[in-house]
C-alpha positions in Angstrom: -19.6 -11.7 24.1 -16.1 -12.3 23.1 -13.4 -11.4 25.4 -11.2 -10.3 22.4 -10.9 -6.5 22.9 -10.8 -3.9 20.2 -10.6 -0.1 20.5 -12.3 1.8 17.7 -11.6 5.4 17.1 -14.0 6.9 14.6 -15.2 10.5 13.5 -15.8 12.8 10.6 -13.0 13.4 8.2 -10.4 15.9 9.3 -11.3 15.6 12.9 -8.0 14.3 14.3 -8.3 10.5 14.4 -4.8 9.6 13.1 -3.1 12.0 15.7 -5.3 10.4 18.6 -4.7 6.9 17.3 -0.9 7.2 17.5 -1.0 8.8 20.9 -3.0 5.9 22.4 -1.3 3.3 20.4 2.0 4.5 21.7 0.5 4.8 25.5 -1.2 1.4 25.6 1.2 -0.9 23.3 -1.1 -1.0 20.5 -1.1 -1.5 16.7 -3.6 0.2 14.1 -6.0 -1.1 11.6 -7.2 1.4 9.0 -10.8 1.7 8.3 -10.7 3.9 5.2 -12.4 2.8 2.1 -10.0 4.7 -0.2 -6.7 4.1 1.7 -6.8 0.5 0.9 -5.8 1.6 -2.6 -2.0 1.8 -3.9 -1.0 5.2 -5.1 -3.8 7.0 -3.4 -2.0 8.8 -0.9 -2.0 12.6 -0.6 -5.8 12.6 -1.7 -6.7 10.2 0.9 -4.6 11.6 3.7 -2.7 8.2 4.1 -0.4 8.3 7.1 3.2 8.6 6.2 6.1 6.3 7.6 7.3 9.1 9.7 3.7 9.9 11.0 3.5 6.4 12.2 6.2 6.9 14.9 7.2 3.1 14.7 3.4 2.1 15.2 2.6 -0.9 12.8 -0.4 -0.2 10.5 -2.6 -2.6 8.6 -4.9 -2.5 5.7 -3.1 0.4 3.8 -2.2 -0.4 0.1 -3.7 -3.6 -0.1 -5.6 -3.3 -3.3 -5.1 -2.0 -7.0 -7.0 1.1 -7.8 -7.9 -0.4 -11.1 -10.0 -3.2 -9.4 -13.1 -3.0 -7.0 -12.3 -3.8 -3.4 -15.5 -4.9 -1.4 -16.5 -4.5 2.2 -16.4 -8.3 2.4 -12.7 -8.5 1.3 -12.0 -5.7 3.8 -13.7 -7.4 6.7 -11.6 -10.8 6.1 -8.4 -9.0 5.9 -9.2 -6.5 9.0 -10.3 -9.6 11.2 -7.1 -11.4 10.4 -5.0 -8.3 11.2 -6.9 -7.8 14.6 -6.2 -11.5 15.5 -2.5 -11.2 14.6 -2.3 -8.1 17.0 -4.0 -10.1 19.7 -1.8 -13.0 19.4 1.3 -10.5 20.1 -0.5 -9.6 23.1 -1.0 -6.1 21.9 -4.1 -3.9 21.6 -5.8 -3.5 18.2 -7.0 0.0 17.3 -9.5 0.2 14.4 -9.2 3.8 13.1 -11.2 5.6 10.4 -14.4 7.3 9.1 -15.8 4.8 6.7 -19.0 3.5 8.6 -19.4 0.2 6.5 -15.7 -0.7 7.1 -15.9 0.0 10.6 -19.1 -1.6 11.5 -18.7 -4.7 9.4 -15.9 -5.7 11.8 -17.7 -4.2 15.0 -20.9 -5.9 14.5 -19.6 -8.9 12.6 -21.7 -8.6 9.5 -22.5 -11.9 7.6 -22.7 -11.1 3.9 -24.9 -13.2 1.5 -22.9 -15.9 -0.2 -23.5 -14.6 -3.7 -20.8 -14.0 -6.5 -20.9 -11.0 -8.7 -23.0 -11.1 -11.8 -20.6 -9.2 -14.2 -23.2 -9.1 -17.2 -25.9 -7.4 -15.2 -23.3 -5.1 -13.4 -22.2 -3.9 -17.0 -25.8 -3.1 -17.9 -26.4 -1.3 -14.6 -23.2 0.7 -14.7 -24.5 2.7 -17.6 -27.7 3.8 -15.5 -27.7 6.8 -13.3 -28.4 6.6 -9.5 -31.8 7.9 -9.8 -33.0 5.1 -12.2 -31.0 2.5 -10.1 -32.9 3.6 -6.9 -36.5 3.4 -8.6 -35.3 -0.2 -9.9 -34.5 -1.4 -6.3 -37.7 0.4 -4.9 -39.7 -1.8 -7.4 -37.5 -5.0 -6.6 -37.3 -4.5 -2.8 -39.0 -1.7 -1.1 -37.6 -2.4 2.2 -34.1 -2.2 1.1 -34.7 1.0 -0.6 -35.8 2.5 2.6 -32.1 2.2 4.2 -29.9 2.2 1.3 -27.7 5.4 0.5 -29.6 6.8 -2.6 -26.5 8.4 -4.2 -24.1 5.3 -3.8 -24.0 3.7 -7.2 -22.0 0.8 -6.2 -24.2 -0.3 -3.2 -27.3 0.3 -5.4 -26.0 -2.1 -8.1 -25.2 -4.7 -5.5 -28.6 -4.5 -3.9 -30.4 -4.9 -7.3 -28.0 -7.8 -8.0 -29.0 -9.5 -4.7 -32.6 -8.8 -5.0 -32.8 -10.0 -8.5 -31.0 -13.4 -7.5 -32.8 -13.9 -4.1 -35.9 -12.1 -4.5 -35.0 -9.5 -2.0 -32.0 -8.3 -0.1 -32.0 -10.6 3.1 -31.9 -8.9 6.4 -28.3 -8.5 7.5 -27.1 -11.0 10.1 -24.5 -10.4 12.6 -22.0 -12.3 14.6 -19.7 -9.9 16.5 -16.3 -11.3 17.4 -14.8 -8.5 19.5 -15.7 -6.6 22.7 -15.4 -3.0 21.6 -14.8 0.3 23.1 -15.9 3.0 20.5 -14.2 6.5 20.7 -15.9 9.2 18.7 -14.0 12.5 18.0 -16.5 15.6 18.2 -15.9 18.8 16.6 -18.4 21.8 16.1 -19.4 22.6 12.5 -17.2 25.7 12.3 -14.1 24.0 13.6 -14.6 21.1 11.3 -14.9 23.5 8.0 -11.7 25.3 9.2 -9.9 22.0 9.6 -11.3 20.7 6.2 -10.0 23.9 4.5 -6.6 23.9 6.1 -6.1 20.3 5.3 -7.2 20.7 1.7 -4.8 23.6 1.0 -1.9 21.6 2.5 -2.7 18.7 0.3 -2.6 20.8 -2.8 0.7 22.1 -1.9 2.0 18.5 -1.4 1.2 17.7 -5.0 -2.5 16.2 -5.0 -3.0 17.1 -8.7 0.1 15.6 -9.6 -1.1 12.3 -7.8 -4.2 12.4 -9.8 -2.2 12.9 -13.1 0.0 9.9 -12.2 -2.8 7.7 -11.6 -4.4 8.7 -14.9 -1.0 8.1 -16.6 -0.8 4.7 -14.8 -4.1 3.5 -16.6 -7.0 4.8 -14.7 -9.9 6.1 -16.6 -11.4 9.5 -15.8 -14.6 7.6 -14.8 -12.8 5.2 -12.4 -11.1 8.4 -10.9 -14.3 10.1 -10.5 -15.9 7.1 -8.9 -13.5 7.6 -5.9 -15.3 10.8 -5.1 -14.3 14.1 -3.4 -10.6 15.0 -4.2 -10.1 12.4 -7.2 -13.7 13.5 -8.7 -13.3 17.3 -8.6 -9.5 17.2 -9.7 -10.5 14.9 -12.6 -13.2 17.5 -13.6 -10.4 20.1 -13.5 -7.9 18.2 -15.5 -10.5 17.6 -18.1 -11.2 21.1 -18.5 -14.7 20.9 -17.2 -14.2 23.4 -14.5 -11.4 26.1 -13.5 -9.2 25.9 -10.7 -11.2 28.2 -8.3 -14.4 26.3 -8.9 -12.6 23.1 -8.1 -11.4 24.4 -4.8 -14.9 25.8 -3.7 -16.8 22.7 -5.0 -14.4 20.3 -3.2 -14.6 22.2 -0.1 -18.5 22.0 -0.1 -18.3 18.4 -1.0 -15.9 17.3 1.9 -18.2 19.4 4.3 -21.3 17.4 3.1 -19.3 14.1 3.5 -18.6 14.9 6.9 -22.2 15.8 7.7 -23.1 12.3 6.4 -20.4 10.6 8.5 -21.7 12.6 11.5 -25.4 11.5 10.7 -24.3 7.7 10.5 -22.3 7.9 13.8 -25.0 9.7 15.7 -27.2 6.5 15.4 -24.9 4.6 17.6 -25.5 5.2 21.2 -22.4 3.0 22.3 -19.9 5.6 21.1 -18.1 7.5 23.9 -17.7 11.1 22.3 -14.7 13.1 23.2 -13.9 16.9 22.5 -10.5 17.5 23.8 -7.4 15.1 23.8 
C-alpha cells in the first residue's frame, strides 16, 4: 500500500460535504479535489451546486470547470486529472481531500481503476444513441450477461460504452485495480426525513439564485435540449419546462422526487463499502 495519504469525504447530495471539507481543509492544511460528474463542466454552476470563490474561504479547489459542456467527459479523463492534482497537492506537503458524491469519480481514484485501452467507436455510438436504455440493456445482456448483472440499467452512456467494449473484445473484461493512495474515507450520514428537507431547501434556494436562467443561457450558448436532458436532474426537468412539456409546479415536484431517488441510489452504492467511517454530526 502506498504511503501517499488521501482523505475522501462522500455522501448523498445535499448532505453537507462542501461545508465539512472546508472545515477540515482549513484545520489540517488541505486542498480540495471535486469528485462531482457535473461540476467538471463550465457554465453549469447553480444547477450543480458548484462552490463559489467566497465559499472556498481561500482553500484551493481542483477539477471544477475543466470541460466543455458540449463535449463528453469520461471517468478515465477525470481519473488522470484528479491523480495529477492529488500528487501536486502532496508535493506541496499539504493534505488532499477528494470530495463529492459521484461514486465512479471517487472510486476510480480510490481503487485505481485500470481502464481498457480502447478508443471510442463513433459510428457505433451514433447508432446506439438512437436506442432507448431498455433496448441497450437487452443488447448488453446478449453480448455479456456478466456485465449486465452489475451495470446501472438506466445509465445510457455506460450501457453504450459496455456494448462498445463487448463488441470489440467479446466481453467487458473484469476491472483491474492499482490503488495509489492510502485513503481515509469519511461518509456523511443523514436520515431520510433530514435529507428530504435539505434537498427541498437547497432546491428552492437554487431557483431563487437563477437556475432557470442558467439553463436558458446554456441553451443559447449552443447546447441542444437533448444534451441538457442528458445531464439529468435540474437540467433535465428545467429543459422539459422550458420546452413547454410540463408546467412550473410539475417541474418542482418531479425534480424533488428525482433528486430524492438519486440520493437513495448514492446511499445504496456507498453502503457496499465497509471502509467508510460514517459520521452524523460535525
